[in-house]
N, C-alpha and C positions, 0 to 999 in steps of 0.2 A: 603507461599504466596498462596492466593486463586486465582481462575480463573480470576475474575475481575481485580485483581491487576496485573496479568500477561498481560492481554489485555492492560491496561493503560501503563505498562512498554514498551511493544512492540510498542504501538502508539508513545510514546516519542522517542524510538530508530529509528523509521521510519520517524520521523518528520511529522507525519500525524495528522491533527486536528481531534477533536472529531466529528465535523460536517461532514468532508470528510468521516470519517470512518462510521458514522451513515448512511449517504446517500448510500455508497457502499454496506453496509450490509443489508440495508432496515429496519432500526430501528430508533427510535426518539432519539434526544440528551438527552431527559429527562431519557430515559432508561439507558444511560451511566451514568448519574448523580446518578441514583439509585444504579448502580453497585458500583460507587465510595463511596457511603455512606454505602455500604455493606448491603443494604436492600434487594437486589435481585442479582441473578446470571443470566447469559445468559441462554436462553431456549435451550433444546436439539436440537430443530429444527434449531437454528441459529448457532450452533457450526461449521458446515462445511462452512457456509458463512463467519463467522468470520475468520476461518483458511485460507480460500482462499484469503480474502482481506489482511490479515496480512502476508501471505506467510509463514505460519508455519503449522506444522502437528497437528492433533488432540491430538496426544500423547504429543507433546510439550505443548500445551495449557492446557491439563488436568493434566499432571504430573509436569510440570515446567522444564522438562529435556531439556536443550538447551536454555531456556529462562532466567533462573535465573543467568546465566553467560553470559555477553555480548559477549565475544569472541566465545562462543559456538554458539550463535544465528547467528553471522556473518558468521561463518564457515558453519552452516547448511543452511543458506539462502544467498548465495553470491549475489543474485539479490537485496538484501536489499539496495544496494547502489543507486538503482533507487527510485525516489520518486513516489508516487501514480500518480502524473501528468505525469511522464515519461511513466509509464506503460499504462496509459490511451491514451497517444499520440500514442504509438505503436499499441495498440488495434484499435484505430481509423484508423491508417494507413492501417492495415490489412483488415479493413472493406471497404476500398475504392476499386473502380474498378481499373483494371490494368492501364488504361489510366490516371486516376486521380493520381495514385501513381507516374507515370512517370512525370506528371506535377509538383507534389509536390517536387520531387527530383530535377527537373530542377530549380524550384523556390529557393530551398535551396542552390543549387550551385550558382545561381545568387546573392543571399544574401551574400554568402561567398566572392565572387569576389568584390562586392561593398564594403564590409568591408575591404578587403585587400587594395583596392584602396584608401579608406579614411585614412588608416594608413600612406600612403605615404606623 
C-alpha cells in the first residue's frame, strides 16, 4: 500500500470527507484526486499536517504500521471514535473565553432538560 492509499483508507475509517480533509490540511480536493489516481504523492511539507488531521504518526503514514490493520489503528488512536466535527467543536470550546464557556455549558444543560421534559 502506498502513502496515498493509506490516507484514503484512514479517511474512510474516520468517516471524513475528502473536502473536510483538504480544508483542514490546506490542500485542494484535486490534489487528493491526483493521489487517488497515483499521479502524485503528498509533499514532504504536508506530511505533518496530514498526520495531525488524521491523528496518526508519520511512521504510521510512511510505513503503514498500524494503518493496514483496522484493529491496530483503533488501538493506536483511541480518539478516532470522534469525528472531525467533534474535534472542531472541542477546539472551538477551548478558544472561547471562560464566561462564554460557562454560558455554553448552561445552554447545553437547558437543552437536556427540555429534551427530558419533551419525553414525558
